[in-house]
Every structure is written in structure tokens, then in C-alpha cells.
KETIMAR-200845 format. One line per 3 residues: their letters; for each residue z, x, y negated of C-alpha. Coordinates in steps of 0.02 Angstrom, whole numbers, plus 50000, padded with zeros to 5 digits. Example, Ala and Ser with C-alpha at 12.3 -4.5 7.8 and 13.67 -1.06 7.14 Angstrom:
AS) 50390,50615,50225; 50357,50684,50053
REM end
This chain:
MRS) 50270,51675,50158; 50368,51554,50063; 50295,51670,49891
LGI) 50124,51633,49942; 50136,51444,49922; 50205,51462,49789
VLF) 50113,51582,49707; 49938,51483,49745; 50047,51314,49693
ACL) 50030,51430,49535; 49905,51459,49496; 49820,51298,49537
IST) 49938,51165,49411; 49912,51162,49199; 50090,51144,49165
PVL) 50210,51213,49243; 50341,51098,49344; 50437,51240,49377
AAE) 50491,51275,49220; 50659,51209,49239; 50739,51352,49358
PST) 50744,51313,49544; 50944,51403,49572; 50877,51560,49685
PPA) 50700,51610,49615; 50551,51648,49728; 50567,51860,49706
LSP) 50371,51900,49652; 50302,52087,49629; 50290,52138,49439
CIE) 50116,52130,49444; 50115,51930,49511; 50272,51881,49401
SAL) 50145,51979,49225; 49984,51886,49278; 50117,51709,49288
REL) 50151,51708,49121; 49993,51781,49050; 49915,51616,49123
SSR) 50000,51560,48979; 49898,51648,48853; 49828,51584,48684
EFD) 49672,51717,48738; 49539,51646,48861; 49467,51789,48931
VRE) 49665,51830,48982; 49706,51696,49063; 49556,51701,49173
RAL) 49610,51899,49208; 49745,51829,49271; 49687,51706,49365
HDL) 49587,51825,49494; 49726,51944,49484; 49808,51810,49558
EVA) 49676,51740,49683; 49667,51935,49741; 49855,51958,49756
LGR) 49835,51809,49891; 49699,51869,49993; 49815,52086,49975
QTE) 49974,51962,50034; 49858,51870,50135; 49775,52049,50207
AML) 49927,52114,50230; 50015,51967,50342; 49879,51997,50459
SPG) 49883,52150,50506; 50016,52145,50667; 49892,52202,50813
DPE) 50034,52117,50960; 50032,51942,51044; 50172,51863,50989
SKA) 50149,51921,50780; 49968,51865,50777; 50019,51689,50844
RIT) 50163,51665,50739; 50062,51718,50592; 49936,51582,50662
SLL) 50083,51469,50633; 50143,51523,50461; 49963,51541,50389
EFN) 49933,51358,50477; 50139,51293,50381; 50074,51397,50245
VGL) 49917,51248,50234; 49983,51106,50234; 50121,51182,50102
NAW) 49980,51200,50003; 49914,51020,50048; 50080,50922,49985
VLQ) 50096,51029,49833; 49918,50978,49740; 49935,50813,49821
TCQ) 50108,50807,49753; 50018,50868,49568; 49925,50722,49553
LPE) 50065,50614,49524; 50133,50577,49331; 50258,50669,49301
EQR) 50377,50562,49317; 50361,50545,49466; 50292,50712,49493
RPL) 50441,50851,49462; 50568,50756,49544; 50495,50746,49707
LEF) 50425,50928,49735; 50604,51020,49688; 50636,50921,49812
GLR) 50516,50958,49937; 50507,51124,49885; 50747,51114,49939
AEM) 50702,51302,50072; 50772,51129,50218; 50613,51053,50176
LPI) 50493,51158,50156; 50427,51160,50359; 50450,50984,50346
VAK) 50343,50940,50208; 50208,51043,50261; 50187,50971,50417
LAS) 50168,50797,50324; 50006,50868,50234; 49936,50938,50382
PVP) 49758,50938,50412; 49823,50901,50591; 49867,50676,50653
SIR) 50004,50763,50778; 50043,50879,50638; 50075,50748,50501
VAG) 50164,50635,50633; 50287,50779,50700; 50315,50785,50532
IHA) 50370,50587,50525; 50493,50605,50660; 50568,50746,50561
LAK) 50590,50653,50429; 50653,50527,50510; 50803,50619,50517
VQD) 50813,50666,50351; 50960,50552,50226; 50905,50559,50057
PMA) 50867,50421,49951; 50683,50524,49899; 50628,50529,50095
PDL) 50530,50384,50079; 50450,50451,49913; 50384,50570,50032
LAP) 50327,50462,50137; 50245,50343,50054; 50040,50401,50070
LLE) 50069,50416,50282; 50049,50264,50290; 49894,50268,50194
DND) 49852,50393,50332; 49660,50345,50393; 49748,50413,50589
RSV) 49787,50274,50657; 49923,50369,50736; 50024,50420,50576
YVA) 49984,50304,50475; 50072,50195,50623; 50214,50281,50642
AME) 50228,50319,50459; 50281,50121,50464; 50372,50127,50610
LAW) 50475,50241,50500; 50474,50137,50357; 50553,49965,50489
DLP) 50721,50081,50468; 50728,50130,50250; 50779,50025,50099
PKD) 50618,49930,50031; 50598,50039,49908; 50446,50019,49775
VIV) 50337,50163,49868; 50346,50078,50013; 50328,49929,49992
DHL) 50206,49960,49852; 50102,50046,50018; 50120,49906,50149
WDR) 50087,49745,50053; 49940,49848,49998; 49883,49882,50175
AVD) 49944,49700,50234; 49864,49594,50086; 49791,49686,49965
AGF) 49650,49790,50063; 49604,49642,50167; 49534,49569,49997
QLY) 49459,49714,49900; 49368,49726,50092; 49208,49632,50005
TPQ) 49228,49654,49830; 49085,49773,49765; 49128,49930,49814
RSE) 49073,50120,49713; 49017,50213,49850; 49110,50383,49825
QPD) 48972,50463,49900; 48907,50600,49773; 48707,50630,49810
VLF) 48667,50776,49922; 48479,50845,49896; 48415,50998,49996
HGK) 48279,51070,49879; 48265,50909,49741; 48259,50781,49824
VLG) 48421,50694,49861; 48482,50674,50031; 48479,50466,50145
PTF) 48670,50469,50206; 48694,50478,50382; 48869,50412,50433
FDN) 48967,50238,50372; 49107,50261,50312; 49237,50182,50357
AAY) 49405,50193,50236; 49402,50035,50180; 49445,49952,50367
RRM) 49558,50085,50405; 49652,50037,50258; 49645,49857,50310
QDS) 49702,49892,50495; 49839,49864,50595; 49903,49720,50421
NVA) 50012,49637,50536; 50098,49760,50588; 50110,49800,50401
TDV) 50139,49601,50356; 50276,49636,50514; 50375,49789,50417
LIH) 50371,49688,50271; 50484,49534,50353; 50589,49658,50423
VNA) 50657,49754,50308; 50667,49593,50187; 50612,49679,50037
PQV) 50664,49598,49852; 50487,49658,49764; 50371,49560,49872
NQK) 50443,49358,49781; 50336,49427,49642; 50207,49498,49733
LKV) 50194,49327,49826; 50201,49198,49657; 50055,49358,49598
FLE) 49946,49312,49730; 49934,49151,49729; 49922,49128,49520
QVC) 49768,49226,49555; 49719,49135,49689; 49725,48980,49585
QAY) 49627,49061,49432; 49473,49120,49571; 49481,48913,49613
AAP) 49467,48863,49457; 49359,48980,49366; 49248,49034,49510
NAQ) 49141,49212,49484; 49012,49220,49540; 49027,49415,49574
DNR) 49180,49390,49673; 49148,49354,49845; 49316,49329,49894
VWM) 49357,49154,49891; 49287,49105,50066; 49425,49251,50130
YGP) 49590,49107,50038; 49569,49019,50196; 49707,48990,50311
NSA) 49575,49089,50469; 49576,49267,50358; 49678,49388,50408
PMK) 49768,49441,50247; 49802,49244,50202; 49864,49254,50384
NVY) 49986,49391,50351; 50010,49307,50154; 50089,49127,50244
ALL) 50195,49246,50356; 50282,49294,50219; 50298,49132,50128
RAY) 50379,49083,50317; 50491,49214,50288; 50537,49242,50134
RPR) 50531,49062,50055; 50543,49128,49888; 50548,48995,49756
EAL) 50434,49106,49625; 50274,49046,49758; 50303,48845,49717
SPL) 50223,48817,49591; 50065,48901,49626; 50055,48840,49798
YRL) 50065,48646,49728; 49929,48678,49598; 49815,48730,49748
ATG) 49884,48608,49833; 49849,48483,49713; 49669,48573,49616
PLV) 49503,48549,49621; 49407,48536,49773; 49318,48695,49853
API) 49298,48721,50000; 49293,48582,50138; 49294,48582,50332
NGE) 49261,48448,50435; 49242,48490,50664; 49252,48388,50835
MNN) 49351,48487,50958; 49372,48415,51120; 49329,48214,51059
VRY) 49441,48238,50919; 49384,48261,50736; 49466,48401,50601
YWS) 49483,48421,50408; 49545,48525,50314; 49511,48608,50141
NRT) 49587,48738,49990; 49686,48616,49981; 49766,48583,50141
YPL) 49856,48728,50183; 49948,48775,50031; 50012,48546,50026
AML) 50097,48610,50230; 50149,48782,50151; 50234,48692,49991
VEL) 50304,48545,50114; 50367,48653,50243; 50445,48761,50105
TGQ) 50536,48618,50045; 50605,48532,50184; 50455,48388,50198
ETA) 50399,48332,50345; 50244,48371,50369; 50227,48224,50468
DYK) 50282,48080,50354; 50083,48186,50253; 49986,48127,50420
LAR) 49975,48351,50441; 49963,48404,50629; 49890,48586,50675
LSN) 49737,48621,50799; 49762,48697,50934; 49600,48795,50919
PAG) 49581,48856,50793; 49769,48884,50854; 49909,48851,50674
IWA) 49786,48805,50543; 49832,48619,50482; 49722,48485,50446
FAD) 49691,48329,50424; 49604,48167,50512; 49483,48153,50371
QAD) 49465,48169,50216; 49567,48023,50148; 49728,48050,50235
EDA) 49714,48218,50146; 49676,48144,49950; 49822,48011,50015
AIK) 49936,48168,50059; 49892,48234,49893; 49938,48086,49810
KLQ) 50116,48057,49901; 50108,48256,49849; 50087,48217,49659
TWG) 50206,48056,49671; 50348,48216,49729; 50339,48296,49614
ESN) 50340,48194,49456; 50519,48189,49534; 50527,48402,49544
AQI) 50461,48450,49374; 50476,48622,49363; 50418,48647,49537
AVA) 50228,48591,49453; 50231,48667,49286; 50096,48764,49270
ADS) 50150,48952,49288; 50142,49005,49111; 50267,48887,49028
KEP) 50425,48936,48934; 50520,48788,48971; 50672,48802,49053
PAT) 50738,48686,49194; 50826,48513,49140; 50888,48493,49291
QPA) 50890,48545,49462; 50765,48518,49584; 50782,48413,49764
ADA) 50650,48569,49829; 50785,48682,49717; 50904,48596,49862
NLE) 50818,48623,50001; 50790,48765,49988; 50980,48825,49974
AQG) 51038,48714,50143; 50889,48826,50235; 51007,48964,50181
Q) 50913,49026,49995
REM end
């Protein structure tokens, strides 16, 4: 059965990924070996005939496997065919990766002991993919996170949750952190960005049929974003510091130069799920890299003022309030000194009594910034800080 998967794999790729010969080459019939060699012929007709011969060989091999008639043999053959579906699906998925990722992953996944696991990981049946994740948890190899990473974006909730559970205990490799960040932050913002439809026009006798269902794939990508955030916090991935900085720089740009085509600006407020995740990550990681963009957000243009009243108590917040509160918190200052208070509803939101209090808090922060110049400095500045700021000392005093 292994040879069946290898033959189909060889038929479908355009470059010989198995050029580096395995330690134990799979045993193939002479006619299949000949056809495989002819796939690289300079003659188009020879390549076409070789592909056809391999297709026929696959069919004949499958036909031969179906010949046993006793119930136990039939059950085992069915299991082998299901194994082959998963194996070939995994190979095809892996072949879409860049060469530097594809080759080591194929060499790892095609090891004899890994074949049953990768076949499960790419099975069309969610419960089998979950079983594959549980089997992968027992594999002690640096390549294991690379096998797990695609499952973090799986369409089935039971699968991607199982993948996040395993990621909880794995080293924070880039590929894992990237997928977790996508679910925790990026997917939530991209949801409201105009997306090109992935559904092709469906024709019936030349007539274009309308859509018959709603594709909620974009929403599935952001499901359980809080869980992905919890995993990122637990694994303490150093990559998150830079990701937070880059994200906050993008928010600065969005507020400084509003784009009518970008309808995500309202989501940068503290009530949106992905922004809540960003602030949770900021509290957990406390990255120095984020202090400068937070300062510029706190002292930047007023874009979205909110006035409200709850239980006869008036409150005010804007796009500047939460960055200001976060910067005060991360630098060890007292929020009460800035007249910041948390609301009970919406729960946990930082607010002021009115806009005058926020304006006064911003002036106070700017005065503080004069003594902490490298926090207030523009992101593209190349000048190194002349002195250690007080905020830096505060972060170090808090164990950062």
C-alpha cells in the first residue's frame, strides 16, 4: 500500500522531490519505474503516455487489492484505502509549500513510523484528524510542530481545538506562532476587509446560478480567538513582541491616514474581540517594542469619541483612551493619577468622566514623555536612546 501512495505522489508533482534517494527505496515494478523515468522525457507524447500508464497501474493495483472476498480482508483493505486517501491528501498539501519547507517535511512525514500519523492528519474525517493529533503528541521531534501547524486553521472546531491543545505543550516555533496569531488577531480584522469571492460562477445550460449557501470560512478562522490568545500567552513566544509592535504601527497608520476602503478602524476600539486579544497579549508580554506606538496612539488624533451614561454616571472614551491606559499600566504609573477608571458596563473598559479629563491626561502623558524620549520617538527613527528612560527601569523592576 505504501507503494500506491508513493506512485501517486510521484505522478502529481512537477519536480522530483524524492531526488535525494531514501535509505530504503520503495519496491516498484519495472513498468512503473520505467513510466516514472519517462515523466521527465523531452517528448510531450512520451510524458503523456507515461502518465496514462501510471494511472492504469494505480487502477490495476487497486483492483488487485479488492480481490480478497472474506470479511476480515475486506475490512482491512477498506482501512488501507482510507489510509491512502489521507496519505495522498497530506502529500498534495505539503507539495504546495515552498521548496525549503517542502523537502524536509516530506522526508520526515514519509518515514515508516510517521506514515500512519500523517495519513490521519490529512484524513477527510474530523475524528480521524483528531486521532492523528493525539498520535503526533507522542512524537518527540523538532519537525512535529510543522506537521501540526495546518491543523490550527482546520475548518472543524474539534480539530483546531485539539491542535491548540497540543500547541500548548510545544516549543513556540514560528509556524505555530504565526497560525495562532492569525486566529487570535489577524482573522478578526480581515473579516471586515473586502474579500474576493472564492466561489466560481456555476453554470446550468449557460445560465449563471446564484449562491445557494453562505460560506462562513472567514468566521471559522476567528472562532475561539480567545483560546488562541491563551495559548500564545502560555507558550511565551518571543516572536509575539515584534508582532505586537508591527500591529500597533499599522493602527497608527490607519488613524493618521484614514482610508475609505478600510472599514476596520472601528474594530481598533477596545470592544472588538481581536483588539481585546491584543490588549491581553500586551499585558502578558509587556514588550518594550510596543511602548512607542502606544504613546503615539495615546497622543494622536481624536477619531472616535464615545459619550455615555450608566447608572447616572457619565463616561467618555475615545480611540486614545485605552492606548493611554495601557501605556500607563506597562510603564508602572498609576492610572488614578490620570483620572482613569474602569467601567462596570461595558465591563473592564477604561474611561474618563469627560473629554476634558482625557485632554488633561494626554497633556500629563506628554509631559512624562519629555523625560522618556525614546518611548515617544517615531517608529522610523534610527537614533539610539541617549539615556535609559524611567519607563525602562519600571519594566525591569517588574521582571521584564
